N, C-alpha and C positions, 0 to 999 in steps of 0.2 A: 095342463101339466107341465110345460116348459118353465113357466114361472113355477112348480112347485121345486122341480129341479135343481134350477139355478140356486134358488133360495136353501137347499138341503147338502149342494154341493157347498155353497161358501160359507155354509154353519159349519161343515166337515172339515175345511179348510182352514178356517179361523179356530177352533176348537184343535185339530193337530198343532197350530204354530203356539198357542197360548200353553198347551202342556207337553212339547217341546221345550219350549222358553221354562218354563217351570221345573221339567226334569233338569234341566242341564246348569238352571241356576244353583236349586235345590238341593239338589246331590254335591252339588260345587267340581262338576266337571273338570273347572279349569284349574283348579289347586291340585287337583288327583292325576291331571295329565304331567303338570311340570311338577308335581313330585315324583311319576313314574319317571318320566323325561330326564331328572337330574342323579340317575343314576347311572347314563350313557352315555349324558351332553353337559356339556360346559352352560352357564346361565348365558351366556352372548348367540349361542347357538338355540337355545332355549326361547328368547326374545323372539330369534329370527322367523322362529316357527309358527310361535302363538301371533306375535305381532299381526302380518296379513292375517288369519282367520279373524283375529279383531275387527280385522276394518271388512269384511266382506259377509257381514249380520243379512244386509236386503240380498246377495246372494244366493244366501241359507234361505233366507222366506224363497226365496224363488223355487229353487232347488224342491223345496221341500213341496212346493203348492204344486209342482210341475209333476214330481212322485206320485203324489194323490189322483191328478188327473189323470197321469199315463194311468196307473193300476185300474180305477174304477174302469175305466173307454175299455182297456184290455179284456179284462174278468167280462164286462157286458158282451162283448163281442165274442168270447170262446164260450159263453154260456146260450149266447143266441145261436153261435153254430151248432152248439149240441141238440137244441131243441127243434135246429131244419133239419139235421140227421135224423132223427126221431118223428120226423114230417109234421111237425107242431109248428103252430103260425103264433108268435109271442110277439110282440108289441118291444121292439128294442129300445125304447124309449121307459116301456115299466122295468125291465130287467135293468137298464139304467139307476132307475129309481130306488130301486130293491137293494142292488150293491153298496150306493151310495150309502141308505138308513144301514147296513149292514155291516160296515167300517167303522161303523162308532164302536162292535166289539172289540176291536183291536185296540181303542182308546183307552179301554179299561186296562188293558196290558202295561199301559205306561203310568197311567195312576194307581195302578197297584202294587208297580216298582217305586213309586216314588215314596208311598207310606211304608213301602219294609224297609226301604233303604234310609229314609227317613224315621224310622221308629222304632225297627226291629232288629238291623243290621246295621247299626250305624257306624259302626268302622269298615266296612267293606271298601277293597284295594279298587281300581278301576278293571281287572279284568273280572273280577265277580261281579260289578254293573253291566260291564256289555256282555257277557255270557249268560245272563241271569234272562229268564223266560219266565213270568208266572205261569206255574201250574201244568208245567213240560215236563216229558221224561230226563230231557238232562238235568234239570234240578232234584232228581230222583239220585240219578248215579253220580252226579259231579263231574265239570267239563275237567276236572284233573286228572278222571281214572278213564278217559277214553283221547283218542288219536284225532287231531285238530280235526280233519278233513269230517268225522262223524257226528261234528258237535251241532253243525246245523241242521241236518236230520231229524235230530232228537230236540232240537228247539223247534223245530215244525210240528213234531209232535205232541201235544196240548190239547188240554179243556176246551180254549178258546176258540181253535181253528175247528173244533169237532162243532161246538156249538154255532161257529159259522156253516159249517157242512150242511146241519142238520138245518138249520131256520132257511138259508138259500135255497137246501132241497125241497122245504116247505112251501116256499113263496112261488119257487116256481114251479111246482106240482101244481098249485092253486090255477094258476096262467095258464096251463098247457093242458089241463085235465077236463075232459067233455064224456059226456054220457056213449060214447061209440067206447070209450076205453076200458078195460080190467082194472080189478082192484082198486088199489087207494090213491090221491092227487100225490102225498108223503111219497109214495114206490116210483110214480112216473119222474117226481121232482129228481129223487136221489138216483136214477138210475143216469137222466141228462144232467145234473151235474159232475157226476164219478167221471161220466166218460168223455165230457168236456174240460171242467174246470180241474177232474183228480187228476187227469192224464196230461196235462200240462204242470200242474205242480209238479208230480212225480218227474217231468221229463224237466225242469227247473233245478228243485234239487240234486237231481245226479250230477245237470250242468254246474252248480255250486259244488258239489262233495268232489266231482273233477279236478274243477281247475282249486281247490282246496288243495289237494294231493300232489298236484302236480305244481304249486307255487309256492308251497310252504317249507 
């Protein structure tokens, strides 16, 4: 089991790094950043900002890898805590393995974004790319028509997040459900996920909204 978890985690991090590199290079993010910065900064100022960034590629790789690892660990602990509240004994290794596999859902959003801006909206600005989130409520209303502090919650409200919830509920329910339980495994899994992951996600969204409102 440990070997499967480590292999799955390695491929998740590797896939994320590859897609992150493709996203940055295919969409010409550096060029878009230069064009955006040139509106307010001189060439020498732009060079001072971009040069250190180009020298920190290894640091970026480490940051992305650590962020994935921390996210997976935190979500696993949160779900495990939720299962305890419902008096269910689920191995945290099994939860960790499930969370790793379901993280691939969010990699699809990056792939979707690359395809969209490469072949559909080929003249997008840096802001359009930064605020874009596939199949989200923000894409329906548009980031220009909402306050900055409301952008993040509208991004979180998307079909990929819904798919993540449903699949997480399904697999957690299968692990937690016993013959003594009433109803269906999916119902139990959704209760565990909503009370743990859902509550923490809601708190996180509120915190982001608060800081955005106060520092924007």
